[in-house]
N, C-alpha and C positions, 0 to 999 in steps of 0.2 A: 797814396790810394785815395779814391774818391770818397765822398762823405758817406756816413753810415747808412743812409737811405738809398744808396746806389745811384746817386746823381752826381754829375760833374758839370763843369762849364760846357754849355752847348748840348747837354744830354738831359732829356726830359723823361720823367718816369710816368707820364700820362699815357694811359692805355688808349691806342687809336680806336676811333669809332669803327663799328662793324661795317665791312664792305666786302667786295669781291676779293679773293686772295690775290696778293701781289706776286707776280711771276718772277722768280729769281733763279739764278744759276750759281752753283757752289763750285769754287775752284779749290784744288788741293784737299780733296776729300780723303782724309787719312784712314778712314775705316777699311780701306783696301790694303792697308799695310800689315794686316794679320797681327795686331798688337792690341792687347786688352785696354791699355790706356787710351789709344786712339778710338776704340769702340765706344768708350765712355764719352769722349769728346763728340763723336758723331751722334750719339744718343741725345746729348744736350742740344746740339744744333737742330736735329729733327724735331724734338719736342718743343723747344722754344720758338722755332720758326713757325710751326703749326699754331702754337698758342697766340702768336702775334700776326696771324693772317699772311704768312709768307709761304708760298707754294714753290718748292724746289722742283723745277721742271727739268733740270739737267745737272749732272755732276761731272767734274773732271777729277779723276782719281790722283792720288799722290804719285809722283814720278812720271806723270803724263804731261806732255807739253801742250797746253791748251791752244797755243798759237798756231799749231799745225793740224788741228782737228777741225775740218771744215763743217762737219755736222754740228759739233759743239758751238762753233762760231756762229752758225745760223741760229741756234737756240739763244745764244747771247744777244744777237741782234734783236730778237723779239722779246727779250726779257725787260722787266722794269727795274731790276736791281741785280748787281753782281756782288756776291759775298766771297771773300777770299779768306780761307782759314790759314793764317800764317804759321801757327804752331812752331815746330822746331826747324823750319826750312830756311828762314831768312837770316843767315849769319855768315860771316867770313866771305861775303860776296860770292856765295855759291851760285853756279849757273841756274839751278832750280829756283832759288830765291829771287834772283834778278828777273827771271821769267815771270814770276808771280807779280813782282812790282810793276811790270809793264801793263797790268790790267787796269791800273788807275787811269793812265793816259788813254787807253783804249776806250774805256767807258766815258770819260770826259769828252772825248772827241765826238762821241755819238749821243751825248746827252743822257747817258744811262748812269745813275748813281752807283758808286762803288764803295763797299765797306771792307776794310782790312781788319780782321779781328783775331784775337787769341794768338798774338805774335810775341816772340822774343826777338829783340833787336840786339845784335852783338857783332862787333868787329867788321862792320860794313863801311864802305867808303862814303865820303860826302856826296859823290856822284849818285850813289845808290839812294841816299837819303832824299835827294831831289825828287825822286819818283813818288815818295810818300805824299808830297804836296798836291799830287793829282787826284788823290783819293777824296771822296766825300767825307769819310770817317775813318779814323785809325784808332785801334785799341790794342794795348799791350797787356801781358799777363803778369808782370811783376814790376816793382818800382825801379830797378836798375835800368831796364829798357826805357821806362818813361823819362828818367833823368838824362839818358843819352840823347833821346830825341829832343828834349827841351833844350839841351846845349846846341842842337843843330837847328833850332828854331821851328821844330815840328810839334804841334800840339797833339796830345793823345789822351785817350781815356784809358783808365786802368781797371781791370777786373781779373781775378785769378783764372788760371787755366780752366777750361770748360769741364774737364773731368771732375772737378770738385763738386759740380752741381749734381752729378749722377751716381755718386758713391755714398752709401750710408753705412753706419756701423752695423755689424751683425752680432747679436747677443751670443755670449758663450765664454768659456774660460780662455784666458790668454796663457798659452803654455810654452811654446817653443820660440827660439830665435829664428827668424826667417831671413834669408839672404837672396838677393837677386844678382844679376850680372850688371853690365854697363855697356853703353854703346861704344865706349873706348876700350879696345881689345886688351891692352895691358892692365887696365883697371879691372876688367872682367876676370882675367886670370888671377889677379891679386885677391879679389873678393872670393874667388873659389878657394884659395888657400885659407882665407879667414874662415870660411864656412867649415872646412875640414878641421881646422884647429879647434874650433869651438862647437863642433857637433851641431851645426846649424842645419836647417831644412831649406833646401833650394826651392824658390818660387819662380816659376817661369812666366814672364809677362807676354811672351809670344805664343802664337797658336797657328796651326795649319801649315807650317813650313816643314815639308818632308822631302825625302829623297836623299840619295848619296851626296849630292852637292851641298845640301843644307847641313848634313851631318859633318862633312869635312869642314865647313865654315864654322860650325860650333866648336869642333876640336881645336881649330886654329885660334879662335877667340879665347879659349881657356888655356892656351899656352903650348899647343902642339905645333911649334914653329922650329925653324932651323936654329941650331945652337942650344936648344933646350936639352936638359939632361934626360936620360931614359926614364927616370922617376917622374919628372915633370910631364913628359909625354904620356906616360901611363895614366897619371891623374887627369890630364886634359882630355884624353880619350874617354875615360870614365865619365867626366863631366859632360862631354858632348853626347854620349849615349843617354845619360839621364835626361838632359834637356830635350833630346830628340823624342823620347818615349814617355816622359812624364810632364803632362801639361794640364792646365786648368781648362775645363770644357767650355767655359764662357767667361765673359767679363764679370758676371755676378759671382762666379766661383772664385775668380781672382780676388775680388774685393773681400769675400768671405775669408779667403786664405790669409790675407794680410790682417783683417780685422781680428782674427783669433790668435794672433802672434803677440808675445809680450814685448818684442822688439823687432823692427825691420832694419836690416842693414842693406843699403842699396846704392847703386850708382845710376839708377833709372829715375828720370824726372817724374814720370807719371806714377811710378810706385810711391814716390814722395807725396804726390798729390793725394793718392788713395790713403796713405797713412794719415795725412792731416784730416781728411774727410772722416775717417773712421776712428780718429783720436788714438792711433797706434803710435807709441813712442818710436822714434826714428833716429838712425845714425846714417848719415849720407856722405858719399864721396862725390866731389864735383864732376860734372859731365863736360861736354864740349863747349858750353857757354856758361854764363853766370846764373842760369835759370834756377838751379837748385839752391844755391846759397842765398840768392836774392829772395826767393819765395819763403824760405825758412826764416829769414830776417823779417820779412813782411808779416809772417805769422806770429812774431813775437817770441820765437824760440831762442834758446841760448846758443852762443856761437860754437860751443864744443860739439854740437850736433853735425857740423860739417867737418870732416876729418880726412885722413888718408889711410889706406889699408894698413900701412906699417904701424900706425898708432893704435889700431884696434886690438885690444887685449881684454882679458877677463874683467879687469877693473873698469875699463871704459864701458864695456858691455853692461856691467851691473849698474853703473851710474846712468847710462842712457836708457835703461829699461824702465826708469821711473821718471815721471814728470817732475821737473824742478819747480820751486816756488814761483807762482805766477804764470807758468807756461800754459797750463791747461785753460785757465781763464782767458788768456790772450788768444789761444787757439780757437776756443769757442767763439770769441768775438770775430776772429778772422773768417771763420767758416760762415757764420751767420751774415756778416757784412758782405763777404764775397759773393754769396749766392744772390743777395739782393742786387749787387752791382752787375752780375751776369744777366739777371732778369731785366734790369733797366737798360742794359746795352742792347738787348734784342728789341725791346720796345722802341728804342731810339732808331735802330737800324730800320725797323719796319716803317718808320715815319719819315725817313730821309726824302 
């Protein structure tokens, strides 16, 4: 991680002089994903872009191929900066991630600076890594990604996920054990079993997704699949109904929900980030990349906080519900330092 004052090689913390706003286009705007963690990321981008004199004149939403959008391409041609929000898109050579990586060469060919920020890099090919060298600036959100890129000869800046900047603790008693799902379906089903066994309260990180198709998808995620027992299917349908009808009204409500829990058990990366920001004890199951375990390690938390659903019992829940010696101090330092690094990153991007 960069130094405590949020600077790294090639990154200046000097605030640019006041001038006309710099016109920029944002690619992979995940606020459209109806996900409270992504809402927090988008809030940070909007606030720190404005604070640093960056005017976002156009946005390409997540799951949208910017290369085929002629109106967006016209806006990009007139822009002075292209910002790509990497987030959880650039891993395993996924087509959506490879498409985002093409933005570096596109901008370089036209003399428009490009900044790739807030990225986890995992299980991509060396050919994909070559695209990174076309960007004016590359920033990752945890140390494992930074190390992988260093091995590939790509220099990167490190700052925690942007959601960390926009989530604050909410005062109040910490009473229940909260449990989320996971983007990995079998992990989501296993975490639902953990929740039932331990009388946990389900916390939904998603919002706004409704209709029969979404309800069926939820049921499948929680285990209503071919080969499941009738009992498993009944439980999965119940979990799908609960997820469908019980949601946090806003990202702020989601933050409050986690902040008032004595423990969060989760397979969601952004739920982990909110737990860290609100100083909520956390027990996490790995996701589809190294982002969870690397971030918890960067935060100075003990290794037992990354586990598997099968190992989660009452004894582990009791242990994880309390900060271990040194953990809270390390976490406070991580959050304070991380927010400075995020601020310094936007200041640098504004001055590219």
